[in-house]
C-alpha positions in Angstrom: 194.7 10.2 21.7 194.3 11.8 18.2 191.3 13.8 19.4 193.2 15.1 22.5 196.0 16.2 20.2 193.6 17.9 17.8 191.9 19.7 20.7 195.2 20.9 22.0 196.3 22.2 18.6 193.0 24.0 18.3 193.3 25.6 21.7 196.9 26.7 20.9 195.6 28.2 17.6 192.9 30.1 19.5 195.4 31.4 22.2 197.9 32.4 19.5 195.2 34.2 17.5 193.9 35.9 20.6 197.3 37.2 21.4 197.9 38.4 17.8 194.4 40.0 17.7 194.8 42.0 20.9 198.0 43.6 19.5 196.0 45.2 16.7 192.5 45.8 18.0 190.6 46.3 21.2 188.6 43.3 22.5 184.9 44.4 22.8 183.4 41.0 23.8 184.3 37.6 25.0 181.7 35.0 24.2 181.0 31.5 25.4 178.5 29.2 23.6 177.1 25.7 24.0 175.7 24.3 20.8 174.0 21.1 19.8 176.4 19.6 17.2 175.3 18.4 13.7 171.6 19.0 13.9 169.1 17.8 11.3 167.6 21.2 10.6 165.6 20.5 7.5 164.5 16.9 8.3 165.8 15.7 4.9 168.4 13.4 6.4 171.3 15.9 6.3 172.7 16.1 9.8 172.5 13.9 12.8 175.5 11.7 12.1 177.8 13.2 14.7 176.9 13.7 18.3 178.0 15.7 21.2 177.9 19.4 22.2 180.2 22.1 20.9 181.8 24.5 23.4 182.5 27.7 21.5 184.7 30.6 22.5 184.8 33.8 20.5 186.7 37.1 20.8 185.0 40.1 19.1 187.1 43.2 18.3 186.2 46.8 17.7 185.5 47.6 14.1 188.5 49.2 12.4 187.9 52.6 10.6 188.8 51.1 7.2 185.6 48.9 7.4 183.2 51.8 7.9 182.1 51.6 4.2 180.8 48.1 4.9 178.5 49.1 7.9 181.4 48.7 10.4 181.6 45.0 10.9 183.6 43.8 13.9 186.4 41.2 13.3 186.2 38.1 15.4 188.2 34.9 16.1 186.3 31.7 17.0 187.1 28.2 18.3 184.7 25.3 18.8 185.5 22.0 20.5 183.2 19.0 20.3 182.6 17.1 23.6 182.5 13.8 21.7 185.9 14.4 20.1 184.4 14.7 16.6 184.6 17.7 14.3 186.4 20.7 16.0 187.1 24.0 14.2 188.6 27.4 14.5 188.6 30.5 12.4 188.0 34.2 11.9 185.6 36.5 10.2 183.4 39.6 10.4 180.3 40.3 12.5 177.4 42.7 11.7 175.0 43.5 14.5 171.6 45.3 14.0 169.3 46.6 16.7 165.7 45.5 16.4 164.7 47.3 19.6 166.6 48.9 22.5 167.3 45.5 24.0 166.9 43.0 21.1 169.4 42.6 18.3 170.1 40.4 15.2 173.6 39.4 14.3 175.2 37.9 11.2 178.7 36.5 11.1 180.6 35.4 8.0 184.1 33.9 8.0 186.4 30.9 7.3 187.3 28.0 9.5 189.8 25.2 9.5 188.4 21.9 10.9 189.8 18.5 12.0 186.9 16.4 10.7 186.5 14.1 7.7 187.1 15.6 4.2 187.1 12.5 1.9 186.2 8.9 1.9 188.0 5.9 0.3 187.1 5.3 -3.4 186.3 1.7 -2.6 182.5 1.5 -1.8 183.1 -1.9 0.0 185.8 -0.6 2.3 184.6 -1.2 5.9 186.2 2.0 7.1 184.5 4.0 4.4 181.1 2.5 5.3 181.6 3.2 9.0 182.7 6.8 8.4 179.9 7.5 5.9 177.4 6.4 8.5 178.8 8.1 11.6 180.7 11.2 10.4 180.0 14.3 8.4 181.9 14.4 5.1 182.9 18.0 4.6 184.9 17.8 1.4 187.4 20.5 2.2 189.7 21.3 5.2 188.8 25.0 4.9 185.1 25.9 5.1 182.9 28.9 5.1 181.1 29.6 8.4 177.8 31.6 8.5 176.3 32.2 11.9 173.0 34.0 12.7 171.9 35.0 16.1 169.0 36.7 17.9 170.0 38.2 21.2 168.9 40.3 24.1 170.9 42.8 26.1 170.6 41.6 29.7 172.4 44.7 31.0 175.3 46.9 30.1 177.8 44.1 30.6 176.0 41.0 29.3 174.1 39.7 26.2 172.4 36.4 25.7 171.7 34.9 22.3 170.3 32.0 20.4 172.8 31.0 17.7 172.7 29.0 14.5 175.8 28.2 12.5 176.4 26.5 9.2 179.7 25.3 7.9 180.2 24.3 4.2 182.6 24.7 1.3 179.7 25.8 -0.9 181.2 24.2 -4.0 183.5 27.3 -4.0 186.4 26.2 -1.8 186.2 22.6 -3.2 184.0 20.5 -5.3 182.2 17.2 -4.7 181.0 15.9 -1.4 179.7 18.7 0.8 177.4 17.5 3.6 177.8 20.7 5.6 177.5 21.0 9.4 174.8 22.8 11.3 174.9 23.6 15.0 172.4 25.5 17.2 172.6 26.6 20.8 172.9 29.5 23.3 175.7 32.0 23.9 176.6 34.5 26.6 178.6 37.5 25.8 180.6 39.6 28.3 181.1 43.2 26.9 184.0 45.5 27.8 
């Protein structure tokens, strides 16, 4: 029941953010992604604790004139729900897109997210709940995290893009200190342009 409540709160936050964002900027893209959750990218044992797939929705807005000095990044809002009811998150940031060819592009997104995952464990190393959580959940150390996403995409036509996306969430020892396992997701995304 807790996961359903958290998913509902996350959806409300996304809807509210979308409504507030459209009042100030023009929506240029609506994106839908499907990402493998908590992958073990480096093979060093980090990742692979949590399962499921993340369904991600993103609204990307036109770059405001006051950001032209920074290569005109586009603001976005983002929400991601885990199909196993584990770590969900939502946030906002800026997106830079660079053309590699007429059809192929590279994109970098930077922002902040709020998540409903595990931040801390009990101080008692013999606590059964601590042992279970440490074995099955990513310990993120902070409720607010940085989110970096990189993607390589292709323009299918004037209305649609398709991309491979990698995202990393972490507090980077800046937003908090101590435990920081981080969360890596990888998958595919379709973008509908307006």
